[in-house]
DSSP file (Angstrom, degrees, kcal/mol; ACC not computed):
  #  RESIDUE AA STRUCTURE BP1 BP2  ACC     N-H-->O    O-->H-N    N-H-->O    O-->H-N    TCO  KAPPA ALPHA  PHI   PSI    X-CA   Y-CA   Z-CA
    1    1 A M              0   0    0      0, 0.0     2,-0.2     0, 0.0    94,-0.1   0.000 360.0 360.0 360.0 125.7   61.4   55.6  315.2
    2    2 A K        -     0   0    0     92,-0.2     2,-0.3     1,-0.0    95,-0.0  -0.477 360.0-157.4 -74.9 145.8   62.8   52.4  316.6
    3    3 A Q        -     0   0    0     -2,-0.2    89,-0.1     3,-0.0    -1,-0.0  -0.928  26.5 -99.3-123.3 149.6   61.2   51.0  319.6
    4    4 A V        -     0   0    0     -2,-0.3     3,-0.1     1,-0.1    84,-0.0  -0.459  48.1-114.2 -61.7 133.3   62.4   48.6  322.3
    5    5 A P        -     0   0    0      0, 0.0    -1,-0.1     0, 0.0     5,-0.1  -0.314  41.3 -83.8 -67.6 155.9   61.2   45.1  321.5
    6    6 A P    >>  -     0   0    0      0, 0.0     4,-2.0     0, 0.0     3,-0.8  -0.220  40.4-112.2 -57.5 151.0   58.7   43.5  323.9
    7    7 A V  H 3> S+     0   0    0      1,-0.3     4,-2.6     2,-0.2     5,-0.2   0.859 116.2  56.9 -55.7 -40.1   60.3   41.7  326.9
    8    8 A E  H 3> S+     0   0    0      1,-0.2     4,-1.8     2,-0.2    -1,-0.3   0.855 107.1  49.4 -64.3 -32.8   59.2   38.2  325.6
    9    9 A E  H <> S+     0   0    0     -3,-0.8     4,-2.5     2,-0.2     5,-0.2   0.911 110.4  50.1 -69.6 -41.9   61.1   38.8  322.4
   10   10 A I  H  X S+     0   0    0     -4,-2.0     4,-3.6     1,-0.2    -2,-0.2   0.926 109.5  51.5 -61.6 -43.8   64.2   40.0  324.2
   11   11 A K  H  X S+     0   0    0     -4,-2.6     4,-1.8     2,-0.2    -1,-0.2   0.905 111.2  46.8 -62.4 -41.6   64.1   36.9  326.4
   12   12 A Q  H  X S+     0   0    0     -4,-1.8     4,-1.0     2,-0.2    -1,-0.2   0.925 118.2  42.1 -65.8 -43.1   63.8   34.5  323.4
   13   13 A E  H  X S+     0   0    0     -4,-2.5     4,-2.5     1,-0.2     3,-0.3   0.894 110.2  58.6 -67.8 -39.0   66.6   36.3  321.6
   14   14 A K  H  X S+     0   0    0     -4,-3.6     4,-4.3     1,-0.2     5,-0.3   0.862  97.8  59.3 -60.9 -36.6   68.6   36.6  324.8
   15   15 A S  H  X S+     0   0    0     -4,-1.8     4,-2.0     2,-0.2    -1,-0.2   0.910 109.5  43.7 -62.1 -39.0   68.7   32.8  325.2
   16   16 A E  H  X S+     0   0    0     -4,-1.0     4,-2.1    -3,-0.3    -2,-0.2   0.920 116.2  48.5 -65.5 -43.2   70.4   32.5  321.8
   17   17 A L  H  X S+     0   0    0     -4,-2.5     4,-2.9     2,-0.2    -2,-0.2   0.930 111.4  48.3 -63.1 -46.4   72.7   35.4  322.8
   18   18 A V  H  X S+     0   0    0     -4,-4.3     4,-2.4     1,-0.2    -1,-0.2   0.891 109.0  54.6 -63.4 -38.8   73.5   33.9  326.2
   19   19 A D  H  X S+     0   0    0     -4,-2.0     4,-2.0    -5,-0.3    -1,-0.2   0.927 112.2  43.7 -58.3 -43.9   74.2   30.6  324.5
   20   20 A E  H  X S+     0   0    0     -4,-2.1     4,-2.2     2,-0.2    -2,-0.2   0.901 111.0  53.4 -70.0 -40.6   76.7   32.3  322.2
   21   21 A L  H  <>S+     0   0    0     -4,-2.9     5,-3.3     1,-0.2     6,-0.4   0.886 109.3  50.6 -59.9 -37.8   78.2   34.3  325.0
   22   22 A T  H ><5S+     0   0    0     -4,-2.4     3,-1.5     3,-0.2     5,-0.2   0.928 109.3  49.8 -64.3 -45.6   78.8   31.1  326.9
   23   23 A K  H 3<5S+     0   0    0     -4,-2.0    -2,-0.2     1,-0.3    -1,-0.2   0.856 110.2  51.3 -61.1 -34.9   80.5   29.5  323.8
   24   24 A L  T 3<5S-     0   0    0     -4,-2.2    -1,-0.3    -5,-0.1    -2,-0.2   0.360 117.2-114.3 -84.9   5.7   82.7   32.6  323.5
   25   25 A N  T < 5S+     0   0    0     -3,-1.5    90,-0.8    -5,-0.1    -3,-0.2   0.862  79.5 127.8  64.5  37.9   83.7   32.3  327.2
   26   26 A L      < +     0   0    0     -5,-3.3     4,-0.3    88,-0.2    -4,-0.2   0.234  38.6 121.7-107.5  10.6   82.0   35.6  328.1
   27   27 A I        +     0   0    0     -6,-0.4     2,-0.2    -5,-0.2    -2,-0.0  -0.988  52.7  57.1-117.1 128.1   79.9   34.2  330.9
   28   28 A P  S    S-     0   0    0      0, 0.0     2,-0.2     0, 0.0    54,-0.1   0.323 104.6-133.2 -67.7 144.3   80.0   35.2  333.8
   29   29 A F        +     0   0    0     52,-0.4     2,-0.3    -2,-0.2    -2,-0.1  -0.497  36.7 165.9 -82.0 140.0   79.1   38.4  332.0
   30   30 A K        +     0   0    0     -4,-0.3    83,-0.8    -2,-0.2     2,-0.3  -0.842  22.8 143.6-150.5 111.5   80.8   41.7  332.7
   31   31 A G  E     -AB  80 112A   0     49,-2.6    49,-3.6    -2,-0.3     2,-0.3  -0.916  34.8-140.2-148.4 171.0   80.2   44.6  330.3
   32   32 A E  E     - B   0 111A   0     79,-2.5    79,-3.3    -2,-0.3     2,-0.7  -0.912  22.3-122.4-131.2 157.4   79.7   48.3  329.7
   33   33 A V  E     - B   0 110A   0     45,-0.4    43,-2.7    43,-0.3     2,-0.5  -0.911  24.7-159.3-104.5 115.5   77.4   50.3  327.4
   34   34 A Q  E     -CB  75 109A   0     75,-2.8    75,-2.0    -2,-0.7    41,-0.3  -0.818   9.0-170.6 -95.8 131.5   79.3   52.6  325.0
   35   35 A L  E     -     0   0A   0     39,-2.9     2,-0.3    -2,-0.5    40,-0.2   0.701  60.6 -38.5 -94.5 -23.3   77.4   55.5  323.6
   36   36 A G  E     -C   74   0A   0     38,-1.2    38,-3.1    73,-0.1     2,-0.4  -0.941  42.0-129.7 172.9 166.3   79.9   56.7  321.1
   37   37 A A  E     +C   73   0A   0     -2,-0.3     2,-0.3    36,-0.2    36,-0.2  -0.992  30.2 173.8-139.5 129.9   83.5   57.5  320.2
   38   38 A Y  E     -C   72   0A   0     34,-2.6    34,-2.9    -2,-0.4    -2,-0.0  -0.968  32.8-153.9-140.6 148.6   84.6   60.8  318.7
   39   39 A R  S    S+     0   0    0     -2,-0.3    -1,-0.1    32,-0.2    31,-0.1   0.819  99.6  38.6 -85.4 -36.4   87.8   62.6  317.8
   40   40 A Y  S    S+     0   0    0      1,-0.1     2,-0.8    32,-0.1    -1,-0.1   0.444  95.5  79.9-105.1  -0.5   86.5   66.1  318.2
   41   41 A I        +     0   0    0     31,-0.1    -3,-0.3     1,-0.1    31,-0.1  -0.928  59.7 176.4-101.3 109.4   84.3   65.8  321.3
   42   42 A M        +     0   0    0     -2,-0.8     2,-0.3     1,-0.0    -1,-0.1   0.346  50.2  28.3-107.8   5.5   87.0   65.9  324.0
   43   43 A N  S  > S-     0   0    0      1,-0.1     4,-2.0    29,-0.1     5,-0.1  -0.991  75.7-109.0-158.8 165.1   85.2   65.8  327.3
   44   44 A V  H  > S+     0   0    0     -2,-0.3     4,-2.8     1,-0.2     5,-0.2   0.868 113.3  57.8 -63.5 -39.2   82.0   64.6  329.0
   45   45 A A  H  > S+     0   0    0      1,-0.2     4,-2.1     2,-0.2    -1,-0.2   0.916 109.3  44.5 -60.9 -43.3   80.6   68.1  329.4
   46   46 A V  H  > S+     0   0    0      2,-0.2     4,-2.5     1,-0.2    -1,-0.2   0.893 112.1  53.4 -67.8 -39.1   80.7   68.8  325.6
   47   47 A F  H  X S+     0   0    0     -4,-2.0     4,-2.4     1,-0.2    -2,-0.2   0.941 111.7  45.1 -59.0 -47.7   79.3   65.3  324.9
   48   48 A K  H  < S+     0   0    0     -4,-2.8     6,-0.3     1,-0.2     7,-0.2   0.865 113.3  50.0 -66.2 -36.3   76.4   65.9  327.2
   49   49 A H  H  < S+     0   0    0     -4,-2.1     3,-0.3    -5,-0.2    -1,-0.2   0.878 113.0  47.1 -67.9 -37.4   75.8   69.4  325.7
   50   50 A T  H  < S+     0   0    0     -4,-2.5     2,-0.7     1,-0.3    -2,-0.2   0.882 119.6  38.4 -71.5 -39.8   75.9   68.0  322.2
   51   51 A F  S >< S-     0   0    0     -4,-2.4     3,-2.2    -5,-0.2    -1,-0.3  -0.814  71.4-172.7-118.0  89.3   73.5   65.1  323.0
   52   52 A K  G >  S+     0   0    0     -2,-0.7     3,-1.6    -3,-0.3     4,-0.3   0.724  76.0  71.7 -57.1 -26.7   70.9   66.5  325.3
   53   53 A C  G 3  S+     0   0    0      1,-0.3    -1,-0.3     2,-0.1     3,-0.1   0.582 100.6  46.3 -70.6  -6.8   69.3   63.1  326.0
   54   54 A V  G X  S+     0   0    0     -3,-2.2     3,-1.9    -6,-0.3    -1,-0.3   0.292  76.8 110.3-114.0   8.6   72.3   62.1  328.0
   55   55 A E  T <  S+     0   0    0     -3,-1.6    -2,-0.1     1,-0.3    -1,-0.1   0.827  84.0  41.3 -53.5 -36.6   72.6   65.2  330.2
   56   56 A K  T 3  S+     0   0    0     -4,-0.3    -1,-0.3    -3,-0.1     2,-0.2   0.365  94.7 107.1 -96.5   5.9   71.5   63.5  333.4
   57   57 A E  S <  S-     0   0    0     -3,-1.9     2,-1.0     1,-0.1    -3,-0.1  -0.535  75.6-119.0 -86.7 150.5   73.4   60.3  332.8
   58   58 A N        +     0   0    0     -2,-0.2    19,-3.0    19,-0.0     2,-0.4  -0.787  49.7 169.3 -87.0 102.1   76.6   59.2  334.7
   59   59 A I  E     -D   76   0A   0     -2,-1.0     2,-0.3    17,-0.3    17,-0.2  -0.900  20.0-164.7-120.8 142.6   79.0   59.0  331.8
   60   60 A R  E     -D   75   0A   0     15,-2.8    15,-2.6    -2,-0.4     2,-0.5  -0.843  14.4-134.2-119.1 163.2   82.8   58.6  331.8
   61   61 A M  E     -D   74   0A   0     -2,-0.3     2,-0.4    13,-0.2    13,-0.2  -0.971  13.4-168.8-119.9 130.8   85.3   59.1  329.0
   62   62 A D  E     -D   73   0A   0     11,-2.4    11,-3.7    -2,-0.5     2,-0.5  -0.941  13.0-148.8-111.2 140.5   88.1   56.8  328.0
   63   63 A T  E     +D   72   0A   0     -2,-0.4     2,-0.3     9,-0.2     9,-0.2  -0.930  19.5 174.7-113.3 132.6   90.7   58.0  325.6
   64   64 A I  E     -D   71   0A   0      7,-2.7     7,-3.0    -2,-0.5     2,-0.6  -0.889  28.8-126.6-131.0 162.1   92.5   55.6  323.2
   65   65 A N  E     -D   70   0A   0     -2,-0.3     2,-0.6     5,-0.2     5,-0.2  -0.955  25.0-177.1-111.2 118.7   95.0   55.9  320.3
   66   66 A V  E >  S-D   69   0A   0      3,-3.1     3,-1.9    -2,-0.6    -2,-0.0  -0.952  73.3 -27.9-119.7 111.8   93.9   54.3  317.1
   67   67 A D  T 3  S-     0   0    0     -2,-0.6    -1,-0.1     1,-0.3     3,-0.1   0.879 127.0 -47.3  51.3  43.0   96.5   54.4  314.3
   68   68 A G  T 3  S+     0   0    0      1,-0.2     2,-0.4     0, 0.0    -1,-0.3   0.477 117.0 113.5  81.7   1.5   97.9   57.7  315.7
   69   69 A K  E <   - D   0  66A   0     -3,-1.9    -3,-3.1     2,-0.0     2,-0.5  -0.905  65.7-129.4-109.5 134.3   94.5   59.3  316.1
   70   70 A I  E     - D   0  65A   0     -2,-0.4     2,-0.4    -5,-0.2    -5,-0.2  -0.698  27.0-170.3 -82.4 127.1   93.2   60.1  319.6
   71   71 A I  E     - D   0  64A   0     -7,-3.0    -7,-2.7    -2,-0.5     2,-0.6  -0.964  12.4-149.8-120.7 135.1   89.6   58.8  320.1
   72   72 A H  E     -CD  38  63A   0    -34,-2.9   -34,-2.6    -2,-0.4     2,-0.4  -0.925  12.2-158.7-107.7 118.6   87.4   59.7  323.0
   73   73 A K  E     -CD  37  62A   0    -11,-3.7   -11,-2.4    -2,-0.6     2,-0.6  -0.828   4.2-150.9-100.0 133.0   84.9   56.9  324.0
   74   74 A F  E     +CD  36  61A   0    -38,-3.1   -39,-2.9    -2,-0.4   -38,-1.2  -0.917  23.2 176.4-108.9 122.0   81.8   57.9  326.0
   75   75 A I  E     -CD  34  60A   0    -15,-2.6   -15,-2.8    -2,-0.6     2,-0.2  -0.948  39.4-106.7-131.7 138.5   80.6   55.1  328.3
   76   76 A I  E     - D   0  59A   0    -43,-2.7     2,-2.5    -2,-0.4   -43,-0.3  -0.514  42.5-122.8 -59.6 128.1   77.8   54.7  330.8
   77   77 A D  S    S+     0   0    0    -19,-3.0     2,-0.3    -2,-0.2    -1,-0.1  -0.382  79.2  91.5 -82.7  66.8   79.8   54.7  334.1
   78   78 A K        -     0   0    0     -2,-2.5     2,-0.6   -45,-0.1   -45,-0.4  -0.956  67.3-136.8-155.5 137.0   78.6   51.3  335.3
   79   79 A V        -     0   0    0     -2,-0.3     2,-0.4   -47,-0.1   -47,-0.2  -0.880  25.3-147.2 -95.8 123.5   79.8   47.8  334.9
   80   80 A F  B     +A   31   0A   0    -49,-3.6   -49,-2.6    -2,-0.6     3,-0.1  -0.761  23.9 176.7 -93.8 132.3   76.9   45.4  334.1
   81   81 A T        +     0   0    0     -2,-0.4     2,-0.5   -51,-0.2   -52,-0.4   0.370  69.0  71.2-110.0   0.1   77.1   41.8  335.4
   82   82 A D     >  -     0   0    0      1,-0.1     4,-2.0   -51,-0.1     5,-0.2  -0.976  68.0-153.5-119.7 120.8   73.6   41.0  334.1
   83   83 A V  H  > S+     0   0    0     -2,-0.5     4,-2.6     1,-0.2     5,-0.2   0.901  96.0  55.0 -59.1 -42.9   73.1   40.7  330.3
   84   84 A D  H  > S+     0   0    0      1,-0.2     4,-2.5     2,-0.2    -1,-0.2   0.906 107.9  48.6 -58.9 -43.3   69.4   41.6  330.5
   85   85 A E  H  > S+     0   0    0      2,-0.2     4,-2.2     1,-0.2    -1,-0.2   0.912 111.7  48.7 -65.4 -42.3   70.2   44.8  332.3
   86   86 A A  H  X S+     0   0    0     -4,-2.0     4,-2.7     2,-0.2    -2,-0.2   0.910 112.2  49.3 -62.9 -42.2   72.9   45.8  329.8
   87   87 A I  H  X S+     0   0    0     -4,-2.6     4,-2.9     2,-0.2     5,-0.3   0.919 109.5  52.2 -62.3 -44.0   70.5   45.1  326.9
   88   88 A K  H  X S+     0   0    0     -4,-2.5     4,-2.0    -5,-0.2    -2,-0.2   0.918 112.7  44.3 -60.0 -44.2   67.8   47.1  328.5
   89   89 A V  H  X S+     0   0    0     -4,-2.2     4,-2.0     2,-0.2    -1,-0.2   0.923 113.0  51.8 -66.5 -44.2   70.1   50.1  328.9
   90   90 A Q  H  X S+     0   0    0     -4,-2.7     4,-1.9     1,-0.2    -2,-0.2   0.939 112.5  44.8 -56.2 -49.4   71.5   49.7  325.4
   91   91 A L  H  X S+     0   0    0     -4,-2.9     4,-2.4     1,-0.2    -1,-0.2   0.825 107.2  59.8 -68.6 -31.7   68.0   49.6  323.9
   92   92 A D  H  X S+     0   0    0     -4,-2.0     4,-0.9    -5,-0.3    -1,-0.2   0.933 108.3  44.5 -59.9 -45.2   66.9   52.6  326.0
   93   93 A F  H  X S+     0   0    0     -4,-2.0     4,-0.6     1,-0.2     5,-0.5   0.867 110.8  53.8 -69.9 -35.2   69.6   54.7  324.4
   94   94 A V  H >< S+     0   0    0     -4,-1.9     3,-1.2     1,-0.2   -92,-0.2   0.934 109.0  50.3 -60.0 -44.5   68.8   53.4  320.9
   95   95 A N  H 3< S+     0   0    0     -4,-2.4    -1,-0.2     1,-0.3    -2,-0.2   0.672  94.1  71.7 -71.2 -17.7   65.1   54.4  321.5
   96   96 A R  H 3< S-     0   0    0     -4,-0.9    -1,-0.3    -3,-0.3    -2,-0.2   0.759  84.8-156.4 -69.4 -22.5   66.1   58.0  322.6
   97   97 A N    <<  +     0   0    0     -3,-1.2    -3,-0.1    -4,-0.6    -2,-0.1   0.796  60.9 107.2  53.8  34.3   67.0   58.7  319.0
   98   98 A C        +     0   0    0     -5,-0.5    -1,-0.1     2,-0.1   -46,-0.1   0.542  55.7  80.8-115.8 -11.1   69.3   61.5  319.9
   99   99 A L  S    S-     0   0    0     -6,-0.3   -63,-0.1    -5,-0.1     7,-0.0  -0.688  93.7 -92.7 -93.9 149.9   72.7   59.9  319.2
  100  100 A P        +     0   0    0      0, 0.0    -1,-0.1     0, 0.0    -2,-0.1  -0.274  41.0 174.8 -59.5 144.4   74.1   59.7  315.7
  101  101 A N        +     0   0    0     -4,-0.1     6,-0.1     6,-0.1    -2,-0.0  -0.182  29.2 133.9-144.1  46.3   73.2   56.6  313.8
  102  102 A K  S    S+     0   0    0      1,-0.1     2,-0.3     4,-0.1    -1,-0.0   0.906  80.9  23.5 -61.0 -41.1   74.6   57.2  310.3
  103  103 A D  S >  S-     0   0    0      1,-0.1     3,-1.6    -3,-0.0     4,-0.4  -0.864  86.1-112.5-124.3 157.9   76.2   53.8  310.4
  104  104 A F  G >  S+     0   0    0     -2,-0.3     3,-1.6     1,-0.3    -1,-0.1   0.880 116.4  60.0 -54.1 -40.8   75.3   50.6  312.3
  105  105 A E  G 3  S+     0   0    0      1,-0.3    -1,-0.3    18,-0.1     4,-0.0   0.666  93.5  66.5 -66.5 -16.8   78.6   51.0  314.2
  106  106 A D  G <  S+     0   0    0     -3,-1.6    -1,-0.3   -70,-0.1    -2,-0.2   0.619  80.9 101.6 -78.6 -12.3   77.6   54.4  315.6
  107  107 A M  S <  S-     0   0    0     -3,-1.6   -73,-0.1    -4,-0.4    -6,-0.1  -0.302  89.4 -88.6 -71.8 154.7   74.8   52.9  317.6
  108  108 A P        +     0   0    0      0, 0.0    16,-0.4     0, 0.0     2,-0.3  -0.371  57.4 180.0 -57.1 140.4   75.1   52.3  321.4
  109  109 A F  E     -B   34   0A   0    -75,-2.0   -75,-2.8    14,-0.1     2,-0.5  -0.932  31.3-109.8-142.4 166.0   76.6   48.9  322.0
  110  110 A I  E     -BE  33 122A   0     12,-2.4    12,-3.0    -2,-0.3     2,-0.4  -0.854  29.7-160.0 -98.1 128.7   77.7   46.6  324.8
  111  111 A A  E     +BE  32 121A   0    -79,-3.3   -79,-2.5    -2,-0.5     2,-0.3  -0.918  18.7 163.3-110.1 135.5   81.4   46.1  325.2
  112  112 A T  E     -BE  31 120A   0      8,-2.5     8,-3.1    -2,-0.4     2,-0.4  -0.967  26.2-136.8-147.0 160.5   82.8   43.1  327.1
  113  113 A L  E     - E   0 119A   0    -83,-0.8     6,-0.2    -2,-0.3   -83,-0.2  -0.933  15.9-132.4-119.9 143.1   86.1   41.2  327.5
  114  114 A D    >   -     0   0    0      4,-2.4     3,-1.9    -2,-0.4   -88,-0.2  -0.288  45.1 -88.0 -80.5 180.0   86.6   37.5  327.6
  115  115 A Q  T 3  S+     0   0    0    -90,-0.8    -1,-0.1     1,-0.3   -89,-0.1   0.701 129.7  52.8 -67.0 -18.0   88.8   36.0  330.4
  116  116 A S  T 3  S-     0   0    0      2,-0.1    -1,-0.3     0, 0.0    -3,-0.0   0.481 122.5-103.6 -92.7  -3.1   92.0   36.5  328.3
  117  117 A G    <   +     0   0    0     -3,-1.9     2,-0.3     1,-0.3    -2,-0.1   0.491  68.8 149.8  95.8   4.6   91.2   40.2  327.7
  118  118 A K        -     0   0    0      1,-0.1    -4,-2.4    21,-0.0    -1,-0.3  -0.567  44.6-125.7 -72.7 132.6   89.9   39.9  324.1
  119  119 A R  E     -E  113   0A   0     -2,-0.3    21,-0.5    -6,-0.2     2,-0.3  -0.598  27.6-176.0 -87.9 138.5   87.3   42.6  323.4
  120  120 A F  E     -E  112   0A   0     -8,-3.1    -8,-2.5    -2,-0.3     2,-0.4  -0.961  10.3-154.3-128.8 148.2   83.8   41.9  322.1
  121  121 A S  E     -EF 111 138A   0     17,-2.5    17,-2.7    -2,-0.3     2,-0.6  -0.982   3.6-156.1-124.5 135.9   81.0   44.3  321.1
  122  122 A I  E     -EF 110 137A   0    -12,-3.0   -12,-2.4    -2,-0.4     2,-0.3  -0.953  14.6-175.2-116.3 117.1   77.3   43.4  321.1
  123  123 A F  E     - F   0 136A   0     13,-2.9    13,-2.3    -2,-0.6     2,-0.4  -0.759  11.1-152.9-106.8 154.5   75.0   45.4  318.8
  124  124 A W  E     + F   0 135A   0    -16,-0.4     2,-0.3    -2,-0.3    11,-0.2  -0.977  20.7 165.4-121.9 140.0   71.3   45.3  318.5
  125  125 A K  E     - F   0 134A   0      9,-2.4     9,-2.9    -2,-0.4     2,-0.7  -0.993  38.0-118.5-150.0 156.5   69.4   46.2  315.3
  126  126 A K  E     - F   0 133A   0     -2,-0.3     2,-1.3     7,-0.2     7,-0.2  -0.850  25.3-142.3 -91.2 118.6   65.9   45.8  313.9
  127  127 A D  E  >> - F   0 132A   0      5,-3.5     4,-1.5    -2,-0.7     5,-1.4  -0.701  18.7-173.2 -83.5  95.4   66.2   43.7  310.7
  128  128 A E  T  45S+     0   0    0     -2,-1.3    -1,-0.2     1,-0.2     5,-0.0   0.841  78.4  56.8 -61.4 -36.1   63.6   45.6  308.7
  129  129 A F  T  45S+     0   0    0      1,-0.2    -1,-0.2    -3,-0.1    -2,-0.1   0.921 122.3  25.6 -63.5 -44.3   63.7   43.2  305.8
  130  130 A E  T  45S-     0   0    0     -3,-0.2    -1,-0.2     2,-0.2    -2,-0.2   0.464 102.2-130.0 -98.6  -2.2   62.8   40.2  307.9
  131  131 A S  T  <5 +     0   0    0     -4,-1.5     2,-0.3     1,-0.2    -3,-0.2   0.895  66.5 122.0  53.8  45.3   61.0   42.2  310.6
  132  132 A K  E   < -F  127   0A   0     -5,-1.4    -5,-3.5    18,-0.0     2,-0.4  -0.929  66.3-112.0-132.8 157.7   63.0   40.6  313.4
  133  133 A N  E     -F  126   0A   0     -2,-0.3    16,-0.8    -7,-0.2     2,-0.4  -0.724  36.5-164.1 -88.8 140.5   65.3   41.8  316.1
  134  134 A T  E     -FG 125 148A   0     -9,-2.9    -9,-2.4    -2,-0.4     2,-0.4  -0.972  15.7-158.1-131.7 138.8   68.9   40.8  315.7
  135  135 A F  E     -FG 124 147A   0     12,-2.1    12,-2.6    -2,-0.4     2,-0.4  -0.937  14.7-168.0-109.7 140.4   72.0   40.7  318.0
  136  136 A I  E     -FG 123 146A   0    -13,-2.3   -13,-2.9    -2,-0.4     2,-0.5  -0.997   7.1-155.5-132.3 132.0   75.4   40.8  316.4
  137  137 A I  E     -FG 122 145A   0      8,-2.6     7,-3.1    -2,-0.4     8,-1.4  -0.921  13.2-174.1-109.4 129.8   78.7   40.1  318.2
  138  138 A Y  E     -FG 121 143A   0    -17,-2.7   -17,-2.5    -2,-0.5     2,-0.3  -0.888   8.8-173.2-116.9 150.6   82.0   41.5  316.8
  139  139 A S  E >  S- G   0 142A   0      3,-2.5     3,-1.9    -2,-0.3   -19,-0.2  -0.960  76.7  -9.8-141.9 128.9   85.5   41.0  317.9
  140  140 A N  T 3  S-     0   0    0    -21,-0.5     3,-0.1    -2,-0.3   -20,-0.1   0.871 129.9 -54.8  52.1  41.1   88.4   43.0  316.4
  141  141 A G  T 3  S+     0   0    0      1,-0.2     2,-0.4   -20,-0.0    -1,-0.3   0.473 116.6 112.0  77.1   1.5   86.2   44.4  313.8
  142  142 A Q  E <  S-G  139   0A   0     -3,-1.9    -3,-2.5     2,-0.0     2,-0.4  -0.906  70.9-121.2-111.3 134.2   85.0   41.0  312.6
  143  143 A R  E     +G  138   0A   0     -2,-0.4    -5,-0.3    -5,-0.2     3,-0.1  -0.575  31.7 173.5 -70.9 128.1   81.5   39.7  313.0
  144  144 A V  E     +     0   0A   0     -7,-3.1     2,-0.3    -2,-0.4    -6,-0.2   0.560  63.5   8.5-110.1 -14.1   81.7   36.4  315.0
  145  145 A W  E     -G  137   0A   0     -8,-1.4    -8,-2.6     2,-0.0     2,-0.4  -0.956  49.5-171.9-165.7 145.7   77.9   35.8  315.4
  146  146 A K  E     -G  136   0A   0     -2,-0.3     2,-0.4   -10,-0.2   -10,-0.2  -0.980  16.5-175.8-139.7 128.4   74.5   37.0  314.4
  147  147 A G  E     -G  135   0A   0    -12,-2.6   -12,-2.1    -2,-0.4     2,-0.3  -0.968   5.2-175.9-131.5 144.2   71.3   35.7  316.0
  148  148 A K  E     -G  134   0A   0     -2,-0.4     2,-0.6   -14,-0.2   -14,-0.2  -0.843  36.5 -99.5-127.3 164.6   67.6   36.3  315.3
  149  149 A R              0   0    0    -16,-0.8  -136,-0.1    -2,-0.3   -16,-0.0  -0.776 360.0 360.0 -83.6 126.4   64.4   35.2  317.0
  150  150 A F              0   0    0     -2,-0.6    -1,-0.1  -138,-0.1  -137,-0.0   0.408 360.0 360.0-104.2 360.0   63.0   32.3  315.0
């Protein structure tokens, strides 16, 4: 079972993360925490029924078309302007261990846009091999940055 890293570890990692967010023109920060995206879960009520750990959460659904397939994204219905708060919420959902995590991409992540509207995703994972916490930033499906606590 994964656990949220201690606050002092997050702060050290966050400084690297904030430095990178600044370089990518993502500060001032404005982001959301996405819990999952599904083709066959078509509304919030079914999502909450399927994943009991989110029953009491304020969640919204956005629908997008990807290569002709309709995808329903389930997102915490709050815009975060503080990176620390978004990370805390993201890690809280990771630690609940009730959402699918077959692949790294299935984990809850932070979604944000730069000033031109380009989308970025921030993932957190525990690097078991190196026993360190890692943040990874993707844009358009490509990893643009990976940072660890040194």
